[in-house]
Phi, psi and omega in degrees: 000126180266178185303319181293316178297318179296319179301317180297315181293317182295322181302328179284338185258356180239152174286167187303314181297317180293323179294319178296317176301315181300317177297320178299317179294319179301310181291321178296318177299320177298317178296315178296322178299317178298317182296328184251011176070032180258161179299113185296318182297317178296317180296317180294321179295316177296319178297319180296321186264000188301329181248027185298340179256005188296320187267011177285132179303150187306312182299319179294325176300313179297318179298317180292323176298317178298313181301321184262011177058041176270121179292135180246119181283169177300316179299319179292328174296320180284331181229074187298346176300333179293339184292340187298335181288305180297316180293323179300322178298318179293315182289328177299322178285314186287314186268322186256004174059036177274123182249347183291118183296330179293318178296313181298320180293319179298322177295316184298324186254010188291342183267309183263339188071185173199161180300144174054049179295152174281176186299316180296319177305312182293321179300313182289319178303313182287315181301323179298326183276325189255359185306155190303332181283343178289139179213353187274332189292141176291154176060023185300316179300315179297316181294324177297323178289315180300322184306326184266003179238329184205091186296319179297317178297320180297317177302314181299316181293321177298314179298318178302310180297319181297313180296320178292322177298312181295321179294318181293327179266007180059037178274159178289141180246123176293133182299331179297322179295316179296317179295322178297315178298319180303324177286313188277347183298340176299340183266355180286149172248107181300136181284000000 
């Protein structure tokens, strides 16, 4: 299945807003790949499929996790929206026939990240946050500029902003996000 076929199939499985976001992530990932000398096609494919499980109803997400033996943490039980990353990696392989482990891993970690991510992981993590349709995040303009000059710093800044947003709204924080920040905070430049 090529990129065009996957786009057609994906368009049927996502709502209009999510599909537009997905295209933005795909193109942003392609741009970041060019900036960092990474395979553009792989980056665009990972960007296209990063939210392939996002619009699945909650009960079905839990059923699919059970079927595929995906462990669901307490935080994920409380915030089932987080499951779309791990589940998306499985569905990208099962439904869209993606076999490349780097692409599947980037999909799996695009929400919480993880310590010492590879280049594709960081590209998708950042592209998801800075794509052109995003407008709510603080410092978005600054982060978009940093993304094309220092990817590790951009990851650190995104994690910093995300954790502060969740703490201020008293939202649950996935321990993976906190652990990822603990690794990447070394790349932050304190203001």
